[in-house]
N, C-alpha and C positions, 0 to 999 in steps of 0.2 A: 558338053564340056564348056568351060568358060573360055572366052576368047582372051588370050593374054594381052592383046593389044588394047583391050578396054581399060586395063589397069596401068597403062604406060603411055607417056606422051613425051616425045623428044628425049627419050632415055630416062625420064623421071618416073620413079616408082609411085603409082597412085593406088596401090592395093590398100584395103582396110587395115591389114596388119601393120603396114608401114605408117599409116596415119596414127594408129594407136601408139606405136613406138615413139613417134615424133612428139605426140602430145604428152606422153609420160616423161620423155626426156626434158621437154620444156618445163613441165610441172616440177620435176626433181631439181632442175637448175634454179627455178624460182624459190623452191622450198629451202634449198641449201643456202641461197643468198639471204633468205629471211632468217634462217637459223643462225647464220654467222652474224647478222646485224643484231639479233636479239642477244646473242652471247656477248658481243662487244658492248652493248648497252648495259647488260647486267654486270659485266666486269667493271665498267666505268662507274656504275652506281655503287658497286661494292667498294671500290677504291675511295669514293667520296665518303661513304659511311665509315670506312676505316679511319680516314683522316678526322672525321667529325667525332668518332668515339675517342680517338687519341686526344683531341682537344678537350673534350668533356672530361676525360680521365685526368688530364693535367690540371684542368680547372678545379676538379674536385679535390685534388691533392695539393693545390697551391696553398701556401700558408695564409692564415687569416690576415696577416700583416699586409699582404698585397691588397686585399679587399679593403682593409682599413685605410691604406694609403690612397686608394681611389676615392674614398669618401672625404678624406682630409684635404685632398688637392685643391678643390674649389675654395675651401675655407682659407687655406694658406695663400692662394692667389689673391683673394679678397683682402686678407690681412696686409699683404705686402703693398697693395694699392692704397689702402687706407693710411698706412704708416708713412709712405713716401709722399703722397699728395693730398691726403685727407678725403679721398674718394671712397664713400661708404656704399656706393650703388651695388657693389658685389655682395655685401652682406644683406642688403635689402632684397636682392634677387634670390639669394639662398633661402632667406626666411620665407619668401613668397612661394618658392618651390618646395619648401618643407624638407630640405636636406638634413640628413641625420646629424652631421657634424657642424651644422651652421648655427649661427645666433644672430638675430637682428640687432641693430643698434639699440642700446638701452635708452629708456626714456630720459635718463639724466645724462646721456652721452657716454661714449666709449663703446668698445667692442671687446669680445673675448679674444685673447691672444691665440695664435695658431697652436695646434696640438704639439708641434715640434718645439716651439718656444717654451710652452708650459712644461714639457718634459725636461728641457734643458735647465730651466729654473729649479725644478724639483730636485734634479740630480745635484746641482750646485749647493742647494740648501742642505741636503742630506750629508754631503761630503765635507761641509765646513765643521770647524771645531766648536760645535754647539751642542747643548743638551738634546736638541732635536735628533742627533745621530744615535742616541742611546735610549730615547724615550719612546713611548707608544704614541703613534700618530694615527688619528682617526679622521676620515673624511665624512662630513655631515652636510645635509642640505638645509637644515634649520639654522636659527640664530643662536643656538646653544646645544650643548651635549649634556645629557643626564646619565650618570653612571651610578649603579647600585653596587655597593660594596658589602659583602657579608663578612663582618669582622668578628662574628661569634662562632663558637663551636657547638654543633649539635651533639648533645651528650649521648654516649653509648655505653653499654655494659653487658656483662655476661648473664645469660638466662638459663634456667633449667627447664626441663620438659613440662613439669607440673607447677613450677613456682610462678608467682605473679610477676609480670614484667614491670619495671619502673618506668614512669612516664619520662620521655626524653624532653630536654629543654630545647627551646627554639633558638635559632641564631639571631644576631643583631644586624639589621640592614641599615646601612647609611647611604643616603642619597646625596651625591655630589654633583653640583651643577657647574659646568664650564661654559661661560658666555663667550661669544666670538666678538672680536673687535676689528676695526678696519686698520689695516697696515698699508701705508702709502709710500711710494717712491716717485721721484720726479727727475729722471735723467733728461738731458737735452742734447740736441745735435743741430748743426747748421743745415739749412735747406739745400745748400749747394752739395753738401755731403750726401744728403738723401737722394738727390737727383742723379748721383753717380751710380750707374747700373752695376758697376763692379763692387760696390760697397755692400757687404752682407749685413743689411740693416737688422734682420731678424736675430742673428747671432749676437750682434753688438747690443741690441736692446735687451735680450734675455740675460746677457752677462751683467749689464749695469743694474737691471732690476734685481737680479738675484743677489748681487753684492750688497746693495742697500738693504734689502729685506733681511739678509743674513745678519748684518750688524745689529739691526733693531731687534730682531727676534732673539738673538743670543743674549742680549742684555736683559730683555724682558723675562726670559725663561729662568734667569738667575735671580734678578732682584726687582722685577716688575711689581708695582704696588696693587695691581688689580683694578686701577682706575683708568678706563679707556685703554687698557693694555692687559696682557696676560699677567697672572700672579706668579711671581718667581719662587723658586725653592727657598731662598733665604728670607722671603717676606712672611713666612709662617712663624708662629710662636715657637721658640725652642726652649726646652727644659732639660735639666740633667737626666741622663738616661735612666738613672735609678728611680726617678719619679715620673717616668714617661706615661702619658695618657693619650688616647686617640684625639686627634685634632692638633697635636703638637709634634714637632720633630725632636727626637732625643739627641743629646750631644754628649761627647766625652771631652773632659778638660785636658789640655796639653801639659798642665802642671806648672806653667810659668806664663806671666803676662807677655804676650807677643813673642813667645819663644817655644822651641821644641828641643829639649836637651837630650832625649833618649827615644828609643823605639817603643818603649812600653805603652805610651798613649796610642800609638798606631795599632798595636796588638789589641788593646782594649777596644778601639774603634771597630776593628774587623769583627771581633766576637760580640760586640754589642748588637750587631745585626743578626736577626734570627737565621737559623741554618737554611731555611727554605729559600732565602733570598741571596745567600752568599755565592751560590754557584754562578749567578749572572751579574754579580756586583762589579762596579767600576768606581775607581777613584776619580774625582773631578777637582782640578786646581788650576791656577794660572802658571805662567812660565817662571815667575819669580819664586813662587812657592816650590815649584819643581826643582829649581836650582838648590834650594835648601835640602830637600829630601834626597836628591841624588847623592849627597855626601854622607848620608847616614849608613852606618855599618852595624852588623850584629856583634855579639860578644866574641866571635871568632874572626872578626875583621873582614867579613864578607859584606859587600854592598847589598842593600835591600832592593836597589833599583836594577832592573835589567831591560835593555833595549830589545825591540822586536828582532827576531832571528831572520825574518823574511820581509821583503818590501811590502809596505802597507799594513803590517801588523803593528798594533799599538804597543808602547812600552808597558812594562809591568812593575808593580810595586808589591812586594811580598806575594807575588804570584797572581795578582789581580790587575786587570787592564786599567790604564790611566788615560783619561781624556783631558787634554790641556785646553782649557777654556779661559780665554783672557778676561772674561767678564767676572770671574771669581775674584774676591777681594785679596789684596796683599796681606801678608802676615802682619798683624798689629795687635795691640792690647784688646782682648775680648772679641777679636774678629773670628768669623766662621769661614776660614780660608780653605778648608778641605771638606768635601762631601764624599760619602761612601755609601753605595747602595745599589739596589736593583731598580734602575730608573725606568725600565720598561714596565715594571709593575707599579712603581711609585709615582711617576709623573706622566700625565697624558696631555697630548697636544691635539686640539680639535681644529679643523680648518675646512673651509669650502674649497672644492676642487677648481672652481672657475677663477680666473684672474683677468681683470679688465684693464684696458688701456684707453685713455682719452688723449687725443692729439690736440695740442694747444699751440697754434702758430702766432698768437698775438701777444702773449704776456712777456715774452723775452726776445723780441725781434733783434737781430735777424735769425735767432735760433728758434727751434721748435721744441717745445716741452712735451714730454710724454708722461702723463699722470697715471701711474699704475697703482691699482688697489687690489687687495685681497683681504679676506676675513679669516682671522686666526685667534685662537685662545689657548690657554694652558693652565694647569693647576695640579697640585698634588692630589693623587687619588688613593694612595695607600700610605698612611703615615708611619707604618711599621717598616716600610721598605727602604727608608733613607735615614742615615745618621750623619751627624756633623762633628767636626773636631773644632772645639773652641780653644783659641790660644789665650788661655787664662789659667789662674791657679786652681780655680774650681768652677 
């Protein structure tokens, strides 16, 4: 038999069974600690991945405007520095880094305005009382815009199963070229005002540029002669609508020199316009002509003029929208003081989207001049879509 004293000393159990149990207990303790540590690490990693997934999901659903703003921010900062102090280093750095929204300083001087300023100018130009607000506006990258107009009708007819089909005639294509011209504005501010950090120089500059551009554009789109400026609606040849041909604008006579004594000429003017254009047609006249037409009544004593029923809605004449454009001529003998037509089809404005500003601190000391330029052109592209009222007997 085994001597029990061999497996004990000072009361301590030294038997093999006890050693195995102790070793297994130590192993299990270490394994449990390892398992707990692994579980903690996995939970921590899962939490991190959950946060990362959440961020990536938010980034994926973030509006593109936020990403666009991130690209525009360096350009806007560089523009602000250039306008305030003439420092163009920011633009040169952006050009070197190849930023998407950047533009280096042009060889002839000047930089592109910030995207925010450009958008402010565009909104002001569209909202002004100008033909731009009702015409077709096309952005181009070249020095001109070519438009093909199909003014012919391809013939069609009925055919039988066995009968010979007649040959269809082809349409008539007209190519109209609209060249772009340089439009410039030159607002100025004092250097002390520009040094004031509280002064919103970008908003001020955008407003002044847009104001001057709007005045020049509106006049050109009405009566520009096409020499270094767009060709206006009233600069094209006008003929009596009964003898209208392509390349001319048709007119209806008011029946009296410099006078409108009844509503009949207005009715004739409306129905001189082909039906396909009348649905989007607009009257264009200045405020003084408007004052005359507001007093006109039909045979039942009802006014032909009606004001908009909601804010922002244009007034209407005989049910058609009215654009009050101050560049239209006053009523006078043989004047074309009222235009009526679908200007979106009839008149096209072509422009380059970029707008440059050159800072000039020398020419008007102590003021700083800002020479802003853009390229724009315009012209009639569908001579059938616009009619004129001539204040004459015939």
